C-alpha positions in Angstrom: -35.4 -24.2 8.8 -33.2 -26.4 6.9 -31.8 -23.0 5.2 -31.9 -21.1 8.3 -30.2 -23.7 10.0 -27.6 -22.7 7.5 -27.5 -19.4 7.7 -27.4 -19.4 11.9 -24.7 -21.9 11.4 -22.5 -19.8 8.6 -22.9 -16.8 10.7 -21.9 -17.6 13.8 -17.9 -17.7 13.3 -17.6 -14.7 11.8 -20.0 -12.7 14.4 -17.6 -11.7 17.1 -18.8 -13.6 20.3 -20.7 -10.4 22.0 -22.8 -10.3 19.3 -23.9 -13.6 18.7 -26.7 -14.1 20.9 -28.2 -11.3 18.2 -27.6 -13.9 15.1 -31.1 -16.0 15.8 -33.2 -12.7 15.8 -31.4 -11.4 12.4 -32.2 -15.0 11.0 -35.7 -15.2 12.1 -36.4 -11.7 10.8 -34.3 -12.9 7.1 -37.0 -15.6 7.2 -39.8 -13.7 7.5 -38.6 -10.6 4.3 -38.1 -13.7 2.7 -42.3 -14.9 3.4 -43.3 -11.4 3.6 -41.6 -10.1 -0.2 -44.4 -9.1 -1.8 -46.0 -7.4 1.5 -42.3 -5.3 1.8 -42.0 -4.1 -1.7 -43.6 -1.1 -1.3 -42.0 -0.7 2.0 -38.3 -1.6 0.7 -38.9 0.7 -2.7 -40.1 3.7 -0.8 -36.6 3.7 1.8 -34.0 3.2 -1.1 -35.8 6.3 -3.8 -35.6 8.5 -0.9 -32.1 7.4 -0.3 -31.5 8.0 -3.8 -33.3 11.2 -3.9 -31.4 12.2 -0.7 -27.8 11.5 -1.9 -28.8 13.1 -5.5 -28.6 16.5 -4.4 -25.4 16.5 -2.1 -21.8 17.7 -3.1 -19.6 16.0 -0.6 -19.5 12.0 -1.2 -16.9 11.1 0.7 -18.0 8.2 4.0 -21.6 6.9 4.3 -23.0 5.3 7.0 -25.6 3.4 7.5 -26.9 2.3 10.4 -29.2 -1.1 10.8 -28.4 -2.1 7.5 -29.7 -5.4 8.8 -30.3 -7.8 5.2 -30.2 -4.3 3.0 -33.7 -4.7 1.4 -34.9 -0.9 2.1 -30.7 0.8 1.4 -29.9 0.8 -2.5 -26.4 -0.3 -1.5 -25.0 -0.5 -4.9 -26.2 2.9 -5.3 -24.1 3.9 -2.5 -21.4 2.8 -3.1 -20.6 3.8 -6.4 -22.0 7.5 -4.8 -19.4 7.9 -2.0 -15.7 7.0 -1.7 -16.5 4.4 1.5 -19.5 3.1 3.1 -20.2 2.0 6.2 -22.4 -0.9 7.6 -22.9 -0.6 11.5 -25.7 -3.2 12.8 -25.3 -6.2 15.9 -25.1 -8.8 13.2 -23.8 -9.0 9.4 -25.6 -12.5 8.0 -23.4 -14.5 6.1 -25.8 -14.0 2.9 -25.1 -10.2 3.3 -21.8 -10.6 3.5 -22.1 -13.2 0.8 -24.0 -11.0 -1.7 -21.7 -7.5 -1.3 -18.8 -10.1 -2.4 -20.4 -12.0 -5.2 -21.4 -8.4 -6.3 -17.8 -7.6 -6.1 -18.5 -4.2 -3.9 -14.9 -3.2 -2.4 -15.7 -0.3 -0.9 -17.8 -1.3 2.2 -16.2 -1.7 5.3 -19.2 -4.0 8.0 -19.0 -2.6 12.3 -20.7 -5.1 14.6 -22.3 -2.5 17.0 -25.2 -2.2 19.8 -26.2 1.2 18.7 -29.2 1.6 21.4 -27.5 3.2 24.8 -29.5 0.5 26.6 -26.7 -0.2 29.2 -25.9 3.1 30.0 -29.1 3.8 29.9 -30.2 0.7 32.4 -26.5 1.8 35.0 -28.8 5.3 35.1 -25.3 6.9 33.1 -25.9 9.4 30.2 -25.6 7.7 27.2 -24.7 9.1 23.6 -25.1 6.3 21.3 -24.2 7.6 18.3 -20.7 9.4 19.9 -18.8 6.9 18.3 -20.0 8.5 14.5 -17.8 11.5 15.2 -14.4 9.7 15.1 -15.8 8.5 11.0 -13.3 10.6 8.8 -14.9 12.7 6.1 -18.3 11.8 6.7 -20.7 13.2 4.7 -24.5 11.0 5.6 -25.7 8.8 7.5 -28.8 7.0 7.1 -30.8 5.3 9.8 -32.7 2.8 8.2 -35.5 1.8 9.9 -33.8 1.1 13.2 -35.3 3.5 15.8 -38.4 1.5 16.1 -36.2 -1.7 17.1 -34.2 0.0 19.5 -37.0 0.5 21.8 -39.0 -2.7 21.3 -35.9 -4.3 21.9 -35.2 -3.1 25.2 -38.6 -3.5 26.1 -38.4 -7.3 25.7 -34.8 -7.3 27.5 -36.7 -5.4 30.4 -40.0 -7.7 30.5 -37.8 -11.1 30.8 -34.8 -9.4 33.1 -37.6 -7.4 35.7 -34.7 -5.1 35.7 -36.8 -1.9 35.2 -40.1 -0.6 33.7 -39.8 0.2 29.9 -42.2 3.5 29.7 -38.8 4.7 31.9 -35.8 3.2 29.4 -37.8 3.7 26.0 -38.6 7.5 25.3 -34.4 8.0 26.7 -33.1 5.5 24.6 -35.8 7.3 21.2 -34.3 10.5 22.2 -30.9 9.4 22.6 -31.0 8.0 19.1 -32.6 11.1 17.4 -30.8 13.4 19.6 -27.3 11.6 18.0 -28.7 12.5 14.8 -29.4 16.4 15.0 -26.5 17.1 16.7 -24.2 15.2 13.4 -22.4 18.4 11.5 -23.6 16.0 8.1 -26.5 15.0 6.3 -28.3 12.7 7.7 -31.7 10.3 6.7 -34.1 8.7 9.6 -36.5 6.3 8.2 -38.8 4.7 10.6 -41.6 3.7 11.4 -43.6 5.3 14.1 -46.3 3.3 15.6 -48.3 0.1 14.5 -52.4 -1.1 14.2 -52.8 -4.9 14.5 -56.3 -5.0 12.9 -59.0 -7.9 11.5 -60.0 -9.5 8.7 -63.5 -6.6 9.4 -61.3 -3.5 8.9 -61.6 -2.9 13.1 -58.0 -1.9 14.6 -57.6 -4.9 17.7 -54.1 -2.8 18.5 -52.5 0.8 18.1 -49.9 1.6 19.8 -46.9 4.2 19.4 -43.4 2.6 18.9 -41.3 6.0 19.8 -42.2 6.3 23.5 -43.9 8.8 23.3 -40.7 11.0 21.7 -41.6 13.0 19.0 -40.1 12.2 15.7 -39.2 14.9 12.5 -41.4 16.5 10.8 -41.6 14.0 7.9 -41.0 14.4 4.8 -42.5 11.2 3.0 -44.9 8.8 5.1 -46.3 5.7 4.1 -47.9 1.9 5.1 -46.0 -1.4 6.3 -47.6 -4.5 6.2 -44.9 -5.8 8.5 -47.3 -8.7 8.7 -50.0 -9.8 6.4 -52.4 -11.6 7.3 -51.4 -15.4 8.0 -48.1 -14.3 8.7 -49.1 -14.4 12.9 -52.5 -14.9 12.6 -54.9 -15.7 9.9 -57.5 -13.0 11.5 -55.3 -10.5 11.8 -52.2 -8.3 10.0 -50.2 -5.7 11.9 -49.2 -2.3 9.5 -46.7 0.2 10.4 -46.9 3.8 9.5 -43.7 4.9 8.2 -41.9 8.4 8.0 -39.0 9.1 6.3 -36.9 12.1 7.1 -34.0 14.3 5.9 -31.6 17.1 7.4 
């Protein structure tokens, strides 16, 4: 708890006020990632490998944007900073530990942007949403990576809707997922989509207790690669069950 408190306190002053309510969830994710490092290692390595392989076939390498950069565990930032002139990391919150790591590694060509990538407010207000429209203003854009953020957009929206009872998640989540997928598909550059598409809760006997779609019923592009990710091993949320997500990797 002490480390989490230090992380929170250090992140607060460097986070724009509109995004400070999201610091707690980012710190919680950071803490879980530490506890589950062994179980997450394969997933993180496969994400990084897919990105490296995609970049290896690119001729133009001027600007790369990472959507949902998070803890930088599933994104090979050092590799990207060497491969591209500029790397832009976009997320709600950039933890103090992430900023410190970038500084310690002397990665100078990385820009951090705090931004809500969901389109939630527009959809809730009944407006057309284009949450990735800002990317058209990024000069010399050659690569956009959606790094395990798409499912979290849906999960986050469902939680907010449950708390406010403002609308039905079944109506909102598919629109948010579609807006993200359409936004990526419409970009005139190379794109990488890394996302978990569904999850299963199973007990120690292997019996599936819950199986749920994370894409709001929307169809994702064909996977070039797929793998399981044990997000919550036995003992993380309960000694009696684990949670495993299905992950896909797609490049266009």
